[in-house]
C-alpha positions in Angstrom: 4.2 -4.7 -22.3 6.2 -7.9 -22.8 6.6 -10.1 -19.7 10.0 -11.5 -19.1 10.8 -15.3 -18.8 12.3 -16.5 -15.6 13.8 -19.4 -14.4 12.2 -22.2 -13.1 13.9 -21.9 -9.7 11.7 -23.3 -6.8 11.0 -20.2 -4.2 10.6 -22.6 -1.5 13.4 -25.0 -2.5 17.2 -23.9 -1.9 18.5 -23.2 -5.5 22.3 -23.1 -4.1 22.9 -26.3 -6.5 21.5 -24.5 -9.4 23.4 -21.4 -8.7 26.8 -23.3 -8.3 26.1 -24.8 -11.9 25.6 -21.6 -13.5 21.5 -21.5 -13.2 20.2 -19.4 -12.2 10.3 1.3 11.2 12.6 4.0 9.6 12.6 6.2 6.6 9.7 6.2 4.0 10.1 3.4 1.5 11.1 3.7 -1.9 14.2 6.1 -1.0 17.6 5.2 -2.9 19.6 2.7 -0.5 22.9 4.7 0.8 26.0 4.7 -1.8 28.5 4.8 1.0 30.1 2.6 3.3 27.4 0.7 5.3 27.6 -1.2 8.8 28.5 -4.7 8.4 25.6 -7.2 8.6 25.1 -9.9 10.9 23.2 -13.0 11.1 22.2 -12.7 14.7 -4.2 -38.0 -8.2 -4.6 -37.4 -12.0 -4.6 -34.4 -13.8 -5.0 -33.2 -17.3 -1.8 -31.2 -18.4 -2.1 -27.7 -19.4 -2.2 -24.5 -17.3 -4.6 -21.9 -16.5 -2.0 -19.6 -17.9 -2.0 -21.2 -21.0 -5.7 -21.0 -21.5 -6.5 -17.5 -19.8 -2.9 -15.6 -21.4 -5.3 -13.5 -23.9 -7.4 -12.4 -20.9 -4.6 -10.0 -19.8 -5.1 -7.5 -22.4 -8.9 -7.1 -21.4 -9.9 -8.4 -18.3 -9.5 -5.6 -15.9 -11.4 -6.2 -12.9 -12.3 -3.6 -10.4 -11.8 -4.5 -6.6 -14.7 -5.7 -4.6 -16.6 -3.3 -2.6 -15.1 -2.6 0.6 -11.7 -4.3 -0.6 -8.4 -2.1 -0.1 -7.5 0.2 -2.9 -5.2 -1.0 -5.7 -1.8 0.2 -6.0 -1.9 3.9 -8.0 -0.2 4.3 -11.6 2.7 6.4 -11.4 2.2 9.9 -10.2 -0.8 8.5 -8.3 -1.5 9.0 -4.5 -0.1 6.7 -2.0 -2.6 4.1 -1.5 -2.2 4.0 2.4 -1.7 1.2 4.8 -3.5 -2.4 4.9 -5.1 -2.9 8.2 -5.0 -6.6 9.5 -7.1 -6.9 12.7 -5.5 -9.7 14.0 -6.9 -11.6 17.0 -6.3 -8.9 19.6 -3.1 -7.6 18.1 -3.8 -5.6 15.0 -1.2 -5.1 12.5 -0.7 -2.3 9.8 1.3 -3.1 6.5 3.0 0.2 5.4 4.2 -1.1 2.7 2.0 -2.8 0.0 5.1 -4.9 -1.2 6.1 -7.9 0.4 9.3 -10.0 0.2 8.5 -13.8 -0.1 10.0 -16.6 2.2 12.7 -17.9 0.2 14.6 -21.2 1.6 18.2 -21.3 1.7 18.1 -17.4 0.6 15.6 -15.2 2.9 17.9 -15.3 6.2 18.7 -12.5 8.5 21.5 -11.4 6.2 19.5 -11.1 2.8 16.9 -9.7 4.6 19.1 -6.5 6.1 19.7 -6.1 2.7 16.1 -5.7 1.4 15.6 -3.9 4.6 17.8 -0.8 3.4 15.7 -0.1 0.4 12.4 -1.1 1.8 12.7 0.2 5.8 9.0 -0.6 6.1 8.3 -3.6 3.8 7.0 -7.0 5.4 9.8 -9.5 5.1 9.8 -13.2 5.8 12.0 -15.9 7.4 12.6 -18.6 5.4 10.0 -21.4 5.5 9.9 -23.0 9.1 8.9 -26.9 9.4 6.6 -26.8 12.7 7.7 -30.6 13.5 11.4 -29.7 13.2 10.9 -27.0 15.4 8.9 -28.9 17.9 12.2 -31.2 18.0 14.6 -28.5 18.4 15.9 -27.8 15.0 15.6 -24.5 13.1 15.0 -22.5 16.0 17.4 -19.7 15.2 15.1 -18.7 12.2 12.5 -17.6 14.8 14.3 -16.8 17.8 16.6 -14.3 15.8 14.0 -11.8 15.1 14.1 -9.6 18.2 17.2 -8.2 16.8 15.9 -7.0 13.7 13.9 -3.7 12.5 10.8 -3.6 10.8 8.0 -6.3 10.4 9.3 -9.6 9.9 6.6 -12.4 9.3 7.2 -16.1 10.1 6.1 -18.6 7.3 5.3 -22.1 8.8 4.3 -25.2 7.1 3.0 -28.7 8.4 0.0 -31.2 8.2 -0.8 -31.4 11.9 -2.9 -28.6 13.1 -1.7 -28.6 16.9 2.1 -29.0 15.8 1.6 -25.8 13.5 -0.4 -24.1 16.3 2.4 -24.7 19.0 4.8 -23.5 16.4 2.7 -20.2 15.8 2.7 -19.5 19.5 6.5 -19.8 19.8 7.2 -17.3 16.8 4.8 -14.9 18.4 6.8 -14.9 21.5 9.9 -14.3 19.6 8.4 -11.3 17.7 6.6 -12.4 14.5 4.6 -9.5 13.3 2.3 -12.1 11.8 2.1 -16.1 11.2 1.8 -16.8 7.5 1.0 -20.7 6.5 2.5 -22.2 3.5 0.0 -23.8 1.4 1.6 -23.4 -1.8 5.5 -24.9 -1.8 5.4 -27.5 -4.7 8.6 -29.4 -3.3 7.5 -33.0 -3.7 9.1 -34.1 -0.4 7.2 -31.6 1.5 3.4 -32.1 -0.8 3.5 -35.6 -0.3 3.6 -35.5 3.3 0.7 -33.1 3.2 2.1 -29.8 3.8 2.8 -26.8 1.7 0.9 -27.4 -1.8 -0.2 -31.0 -0.7 -3.0 -28.8 1.3 -4.8 -27.8 -2.0 -5.9 -31.3 -2.2 -7.5 -31.5 1.4 -9.2 -28.2 2.1 -10.8 -29.3 5.0 -7.5 -29.6 6.8 -6.3 -26.5 5.4 -9.1 -25.1 7.0 -8.4 -26.7 10.4 -5.1 -25.8 10.4 -6.1 -21.9 9.6 -8.5 -22.2 12.8 -6.0 -24.2 15.2 -3.2 -21.0 14.5 -5.9 -18.5 14.7 -7.2 -19.7 17.8 -3.0 -20.0 19.2 -2.1 -16.5 18.6 -3.2 -12.7 18.5 -1.3 -11.7 15.8 -2.9 -11.8 12.1 -2.9 -15.1 10.4 -2.1 -15.2 6.8 -1.7 -17.7 4.0 0.4 -18.5 0.9 -1.0 -20.3 -1.8 -1.6 -21.4 -5.4 -4.6 -21.5 -7.7 -4.7 -25.3 -7.2 -3.0 -28.5 -7.4 -3.3 -28.7 -11.4 -5.3 -26.9 -13.9 -8.2 -29.8 -14.2 -9.2 -29.6 -10.6 -8.2 -25.9 -9.5 -10.9 -24.3 -7.9 -9.1 -21.2 -6.2 -12.3 -19.3 -5.2 -13.6 -22.1 -3.1 -10.4 -22.8 -1.7 -9.7 -19.1 -0.7 -12.9 -18.8 0.9 -12.3 -21.9 2.8 -9.1 -20.3 4.2 -11.3 -16.9 4.8 -13.9 -18.5 6.5 -11.4 -20.3 8.8 -10.0 -17.4 9.8 -7.0 -16.2 7.7 -7.1 -12.2 7.3 -4.6 -12.3 4.2 -4.1 -14.2 1.3 -1.0 -14.2 -1.1 -1.7 -16.2 -4.2 0.9 -17.2 -6.4 -0.5 -17.3 -10.0 0.4 -21.1 -11.1 -0.8 -24.6 -10.0 1.2 -27.3 -8.4 1.3 -28.9 -11.5 3.1 -26.1 -13.0 5.9 -25.3 -10.5 7.5 -22.2 -12.0 7.2 -23.0 -15.7 4.9 -21.2 -18.0 3.4 -17.4 -17.1 1.5 -16.7 -13.8 -2.4 -16.4 -14.3 -3.0 -12.8 -13.0 -6.5 -12.9 -14.5 -7.3 -15.5 -12.3 -5.9 -13.9 -9.4 -8.1 -11.2 -10.2 -11.3 -13.2 -10.1 -10.4 -14.4 -6.4 -9.6 -11.0 -5.4 -13.4 -10.1 -6.6 -14.8 -13.3 -4.5 -13.2 -12.2 -1.0 -13.5 -9.7 1.6 -9.9 -10.0 3.1 -7.0 -8.5 1.2 -5.3 -10.5 -1.7 -1.5 -10.0 -2.4 -0.6 -11.2 -6.1 2.4 -13.0 -6.5 4.1 -14.5 -9.5 6.2 -13.1 -12.4 6.9 -9.4 -10.8 10.2 -8.7 -11.8 10.3 -4.6 -11.8 8.1 -1.7 -11.1 6.5 -1.9 -14.3 5.4 -5.6 -13.6 4.3 -4.9 -10.4 2.0 -1.9 -11.7 0.4 -3.7 -14.5 -0.3 -6.8 -12.3 -2.2 -4.5 -9.7 -4.1 -2.7 -12.9 -5.0 -6.2 -13.7 -6.2 -7.9 -10.4 -7.2 -5.3 -8.3 -5.2 -6.6 -5.7 -4.1 -4.9 -2.5 -0.4 -5.4 -3.1 2.4 -7.6 -4.6 4.7 -10.0 -3.1 8.1 -10.8 -4.7 10.4 -14.0 -4.6 12.8 -14.9 -7.1 13.0 -11.6 -8.4 14.8 -10.3 -5.5 17.7 -13.2 -5.8 20.8 -10.9 -6.3 18.3 -7.9 -6.4 17.6 -6.4 -3.0 16.6 -3.3 -4.2 13.5 -4.6 -6.0 11.2 -4.3 -2.9 12.1 -0.7 -2.6 11.9 0.1 -6.3 8.4 -1.3 -6.6 7.3 0.3 -3.4 8.4 4.0 -4.7 6.4 3.0 -8.0 3.3 2.0 -5.7 3.3 5.3 -3.8 3.8 7.6 -6.9 7.5 8.5 -5.8 10.4 8.4 -8.2 12.0 5.1 -8.6 15.8 4.7 -7.5 17.7 3.5 -9.7 19.3 0.4 -9.9 22.8 -0.2 -8.7 25.9 0.3 -10.9 28.6 -2.4 -11.6 30.5 -0.9 -8.9 27.8 -0.9 -6.3 27.0 -4.5 -7.1 30.4 -5.8 -6.6 30.7 -3.9 -3.6 27.3 -5.3 -2.3 28.3 -9.1 -3.3 31.6 -8.4 -1.3 29.6 -7.3 1.8 27.2 -10.2 1.5 29.9 -12.6 1.2 32.0 -10.9 4.2 28.7 -11.1 6.1 27.9 -14.6 5.7 31.9 -15.9 6.4 31.4 -13.7 9.6 28.2 -15.7 10.7 29.1 -19.3 9.4 32.9 -19.4 9.1 34.4 -20.9 5.7 30.8 -22.6 5.0 29.5 -19.1 4.3 31.5 -19.0 1.1 29.6 -22.1 -0.1 26.3 -20.3 1.0 27.7 -17.0 -1.0 28.4 -18.6 -4.0 24.4 -18.5 -5.3 24.3 -14.7 -4.2 27.3 -13.9 -5.8 26.2 -15.4 -9.0 23.0 -13.6 -9.0 24.7 -10.3 -7.9 27.4 -10.2 -10.6 25.3 -9.6 -13.4 24.7 -7.1 -15.8 28.1 -5.6 -17.0 31.2 -6.1 -18.8 33.3 -9.1 -17.5 30.4 -10.6 -15.4 30.5 -13.8 -16.9 34.2 -14.1 -16.2 34.0 -13.2 -12.6 31.2 -15.4 -11.8 33.0 -18.3 -13.4 36.0 -17.5 -11.2 33.8 -16.8 -8.0 32.3 -20.4 -8.4 35.6 -21.6 -8.4 37.4 -19.6 -5.6 38.7 -22.1 -3.1 38.8 -19.8 0.0 36.8 -16.4 1.3 39.8 -14.5 0.8 40.4 -15.5 -2.8 36.8 -14.9 -3.6 36.9 -11.5 -2.1 40.0 -10.4 -3.6 38.1 -11.4 -6.8 35.8 -9.0 -6.2 38.3 -6.2 -5.1 40.0 -6.8 -8.5 36.7 -6.6 -10.6 35.9 -3.5 -8.7 39.2 -1.5 -9.2 39.0 -2.8 -13.0 35.7 -1.0 -13.8 35.9 2.0 -16.2 35.5 5.2 -14.8 31.7 6.3 -14.2 
């Protein structure tokens, strides 16, 4: 199976500017989303160049690891049995993940409105807030990302980043009190201004500090503590197994591993075999992340890595149905079809209206990237995107979408 290339848009960096320039618990998950009208949404070091993906790409055809003894079962092949829930003991408050597909935190994207769309197709999936800066939260900024959790259905995790153990521990307490399903610590964001301060992927170069942060958070909350990270800072220094074991020993109960180094960013291909080697080295569940944009790629990744599940990120931008489609595949159920042109246009219009209702006219600026991602794959889509990026008011953008929907040929 040929892996499709992806745009190098950072999952933890707001892609609004690139989009504007034309760049890039309920019913069982896996069911098709409703096609009728829906209720409105509301927003309540030097490194040697080269990558693991380059040196291990050929392994994908021959490296098919088996899960370690006692590890969670891998996802089934099509038609197989439901793999069952993932059990996380927590530190007094255990959690159970019924869906083995996780939605990645996406700065500037995965707000409450976006999560509401994803939830339609994946009612049981673990979704995440946008990444939260613990220091900013301490100073009173970004609290809405945490405090709005109470009004949402389904499990919502809060992802935190910082380089100060006590600051991130205090932020974790606040998030738990607001209703966070679990606390995730970001140790993989490649954005320079975050990494150079020691947060995000900067912690890949300081395993001792990373361990102290995990231990501090695990000691501060009762819900499970998890970590999202990468293979390493760069190819020449990467030691993902050692780093992952350090996190496990410090108290992490689940690890999400992106199959690239910080040096790679989002270039090249995710090194799934490297993820598989980490899976076999740990006793906690490992979630595979990177280059998963379809149910077929998710199944291929799980077969290769033996991971306990997958996390999808950039693939859901403009495709909030992706989590639910993958979940259906993992459970051995019929995979719901992707929405047709009329449904995509209607979804784009609803998303725009929800953002404008929440943020006023500024909602149009936020919506442009979502409109660009959603309005793809049908006749006239490039022309529509061009017009939407230049619409001066929400009303004019909405009119463009209505005209585009009315002008579609009969199904």
